[in-house]
N, C-alpha and C positions, 0 to 999 in steps of 0.2 A: 530401433528397438532390438534388444539383444536376442540371439537365437533361442529356440526352444520355448517360445512364449506360451504355447499350449492352445488346445482347442477352445477352452473356455474364454480365453482372452480374445481370440479371433472372432468368436461369436458376439462378444460385447462390442467389439469394434464395428462389425458389420451392422449391428442393430443401431448404433449411434449414427453412423453415416447415413443409412436409409432414413432414419427418423428426421434428422436435421435437414438433409437436402430435399426432403419431400415438403418441407414447410415453405410456402411462398413468401418472398420478401415484398410485402405490400407497403407502399408508402402512404402516409397520412399527413395532413396539415395539422399543426398544433393549433390550439384554441387561443385566441388573443382578443382582449377587449380593451379599448382605450377611449377616454373622454378627458380632454384637457391634460392635466398632469397625472391623472389617475389611470392605472392600467393593471390588467391581470393577464398573466401568460401561463398556460398549462402545457406541459410536455410530458412525454412518457418514454419508457424503454422496456422492451421485453428481451430477455436473454434466455435462450434454450441451449443447453450444452450437454455434451456427453464426454466421458473420460474413461480410458482404460489404462491400467497400470500393472507393472510387474515388480513386486517387492524383492528385496534381497532374501536369500534363502536362510531365514532365521525364524524358527517356529516359536521362539520365546518372545521376540519383539513384534512379530507380525502374525496375526490370526490366519490370514489368507495370503498365499504367494502371489496370486493374480486377482484382479477384481475390476470393477467398473460400474457404470450406471449413468443415469440421466438426471438432470436437475434443471430448475428454472428460477428466474428472478424477474419479477414485474415491478417496475419503479414508476412512481408518479411524482412529478416536480411541479410545484406551483410557486410562482414569483409574482409579487404585486408591489405596486407603488401607490401610496396615498399622498397626494400633494407633492410638494417639492422636497419634503424632509423625511417622510416615513416610508419604510420598505419592509416587506415580510417575505419569508421563504419557508416552504414546506417541502421536504423530500422524504418520502416513505417508500419502503420496499417490502413486498411480500415474496418470500422465498421458500422453496422446497428443495433441499439438497440432502439426499440420503447419506447416511453416515459413511457408506462405502465410497461415495463420491467425494465427500469432504476429506477423507483420509488421503485419497489419491491426488486431490487438488492442492494439498498442503504445500507442495514445492512449486506452485505457480506464483507465489509471492504476495498474494493479496491477504491482508489481515482478516482472520475469521472472526475476531472479536475485538472489542475496544472497551477500555475502562470508562463506563458511564452508567447513569442510573438505569435500573431495570424497569422503571415505571413507564417507559415509553416503548417497551418491547413485550411481545406476547408470543409464547411458544405453544405449538399445537401438537408436539410429539416429544416423547421421552427418548426416542431412539434416533430420529432424523433431525436435521436442521430445518424444521418447518416452522417459520415464524413470521410475524409482522413487526417491523421495526421502523421507528421514526428516526432516520439518519440525520435530518436537519429540521429544526423548528426554531426560528429566530426572528427577531425584529431589529431593524436598523434605523437609527436616527442620524441624519446628516445635516450639518449646518456650517456653511463657510468651509473652514479648514479642519473640521472635526467630524469623524464618523464613529458612532457607538453601535456595537452589535451585542445583543444579549440573547442567550439561549443556546440551543444545540447547533454547533457550527464546526466546520473543519478548521483546524489550526495547523499550519505548516510554516515552519521557520527555516526550511532547508534551502540551500543554494545549489549543492551538488545534486546529481541525478540518481546514480545507482546506490551509493552509500550516503545516508543522510543522518549523521549523528546529531544535528540540531533539530531534527523532526522528532519530537518527544512523544507525540500522540498519534497512535495508529499509523506508523510509517509503512510504506511499501518496501518489499524486499527488492534487491537488485534485479531479479529475474521476472518482476511483474511488468507485463506489457500493457494491460488495460488499466488506466489510471484516471478515467473520466470522473469517477465519483470517489472522493475521499471520505471516509467515515467521520462523522461529527462527534464532538465531545461537548459536555455541558460547560459553557464558558461565557465570560464577559470580555469584550475586546474594545479598546479605544485606539483609534488611529488619528494622529495629529500631524498635519502637514506643516512642518516648520519653515519650509521654503519651497521653491520650485523643484528642488532635487533632494530634499531632506525630509525625513519622517520619523516620528516617535510612536512606538507601539507599546501599549500596556495591556497585558493579558493575564487573566485569572481563570484557571481551569479546575473544576471540582474533581476531587478524588473519591474513591469508594472502596470499601472493604470487600473481600471475597465472601460470597454467600452461595454455598452449594445448593441451597434449597430454592433459589430464585431461577427464573427462566433463562437468565443470561449468565449466571455465575457471579454477578455483582449485586450488591445491596441496593435498596431503593433510596436510602438516605446518604447524603454526603458524609465523608470522613474528613474532618478539618485537618488531621495530621497528614493527609495525602493530597491536600489542595496545592496546586502549583501557581506561582506568581512570577511572571517574567516581564522584563522590560527590554526593548530592542530599539536602537537608534541607528538610522542609516543615512548616508549621504553619498554624493558622487564627487569624486576627485579624479581629474584626468579622464582616462577611459574606463575607470573602474567604479563600481558601487561597493562601498565599505560599510560594514555593520558591526556593532557591538551588542552583545546581549548578556543579561545577568539576572539572577533571581534564584528561586527555589523550585525544584521539580520533584514531587513525591519524596520529601524528607532528604533531599540532596541539594546542596548549594552548587549553582552553576555560574561559570564565568567564561564567556567565549565570544566568537565573532565569525565573520564570513567576508568573502569578497568575490566579485565576478566581473568579468570584462574581457577585453581582447587585446592581444599584442599585435601590432602592425596591421590591424584590421583583418587578420587572417586566423590567428590561433586563439580560440576561446579558452579562458582559464576560469575555473571555479574552485573555491576552497572554503571549508568551514570546519568548525570544531569547538571544543570546550574543555575546560578543566572541571571535574566533578569532585565534590567533597561531601560524602555521605554524613548525615547527622549521627549515625551510629558509629561510635569511635572504634568499634571492632572491625569496621570495613575500611580498607585503604582508599586513598584518593586515586584517581586515574584520569587519563586524558583520552579523548576521542577526536581523531583528525581524519579528514578526507580531502583529497586533491584530485581534480579532474582536468583533462585537456580534451578539446574537441575541435572539429572542423567539418564544415559542410561544403562540398564542391557544387559547381553549377549543374552537374548532371544528377543531382539529388543524393549522391552518396554522402553519408555522414558517418564519421568515426568518432568514438568517445572512449577515452582511457581514464580509469579512476583507480587510485590507490587508497586503501583504508587502513588506518591504525586504530584498532579496537582495544583500547587500554584495559577495559574490564573483561576482555576475553581471556581464554586460557593459552598458556604458552606451550602446553604439551597435551597430547591426546588423553592421557590419564587424568587430566584436570577438567575435562569437559563435564558440564553440568546441564542437564536438560530439565527445564521446568515448564509446566503449563501456564505459569503466570509470566506474562511478558511485561515486566516493569522496566524502569530506567536501567537498572543494573542487570536485568535478565533479558538480554537482547536475543533477537532471532538469529544472531551470529554467535558461534561458539568459540572461535579461535581469535588470535590477536592481529593477524595481518592477512589482508586480502587484496587481490587485484581483479578488476573487471574490465573487459574489453568488449565494446558493443559496436554494432553497425546497423544502419538502416539504408534502404535503397528502394526507389520507386521504379519497379520493373516496367510497369505500364501505368496509365492514368487510373486504372482500376485495381491494380495489384501492387501492394506494398509489402516488403519483407524486412524483418528485423531479427537480430540475433544478439545474444550476450553470453559471454563465457566468464564464469566466476571461479577464481583459483584461490584455494586455501593454502597459504605458505607453511602453516604449522604441520598439517598432515599430508600435504601434497595431493589433495583430492580436488576435483573440479566439477562444475555443473555447466553444461552447454544447453541453452534454450533457444529454440528457433520458432519464429512466429511469422505466418503469412496471413494477410488480411485482404480479402477480395470484396470489392464493392458490388453488391448485387443490384442496388438502385440508389437513388439519392439519399434514402433513409434506412437502408439495411445493408448488412455486411456479413461475410462469413470469415471466421477466424480459425486457424489451425495452429496449435502449439505442440511442439515436440520437445521433451525434456530428456537429456541424456546425461546421467551422472556417472562419475568414475572415481573410485577410491577403495581402500580396504574395507571389506564388508564386516558387519558385526558378527561376533561369535558369542551367542548367549546374551549375557548382559554387558559384555565388553564391547565398547565402541571402537571400531577400526579406524574410521575417519568420519568427518562430518557429512560430506556428500555421498559417502558410501552407505549412509542411512537412507538416502533418497531412492524412490522407485523410478524406473523408466516409465514414462507416461506419454500419452497422446490425448490432447484435448481438442474437441471440435465444437465450435460455438457459433450460433446464429444470433445476431443482434438486429432488432428492428426498432427504430426511433420514430416517434410520432408526436 
């Protein structure tokens, strides 16, 4: 944390630490019922977190120089199986995240919103993120080599880890450490096993228009023009899985692919990308490519290096465009070229550490994020995240660099699973 953080920020930090460490990590058994092929399993998660942050000194872009607060998310997961062929999933979350906390948590990398119907979300505050949301609600039918899933579900076509150009729906940012639950979208998905090592996926995801009057910022009814339809086929050749994908994503034609595997049983290789051609002729076509190398040693140390070419990004700071709408061509990344270097290590059976450094080659700014997770019990853990950005700071409305816009921040979170 940079010097001169101020008395107010230190008070927020002390309040967060006392509050979270005073909460006991009690373990609970999940509920499970089974009779023959029928079963029901209920699980839950409670997240209590506090954050303090220090914004760049720019009164035009930031209302407060320092801030912080507390938030919570309570999640209920129900999974059931009816006979051999039918399955159902419900994942709902009740959250209360004050606006000051949401602003400070923006650089933690988890998406705050996703394009989906507002009909399954209810907001209880005009100022804070206090809402009840159904993240997943779907049914699955399986028979022999075919799986059909209909309803709200997570859709992830990514192969790489930090930069995921083929993840079109609510992707995580490179600096996101907690990825247990991916937000769901309203979709239909068919998975067909063509062979022991080959598969065909057909995916259709409903799109929605912006609606400022709704609780979530999206309309209740689907917009056919923004509906996405994709096909992906994958197989294994040699030591690699190869995949091709194509279709349309929110009025943009996509053709791409991915691969993942190992060289010499030692060096992991992941790559993915696509060529995008917007239906709007006023927009140019572009390419998105990511390549990653990784290795894990026997002592638990794992290193991962990824390079990202973001073809729809800006080639100069003056061309940066910040939009609240994160569509296919409005990425969470502003520039054209990035590198991420990450590491993880198990210090003890109870303490795990992770870090990732993201470098922007356009404006030479970077973001360093450090995460420590300590296991308090079999079903509870304490997480601490420190985010340290560096880059030219904004001056009024002029952006100096991408990560120069980010605040220094400290996040402490208690998670209890049951």
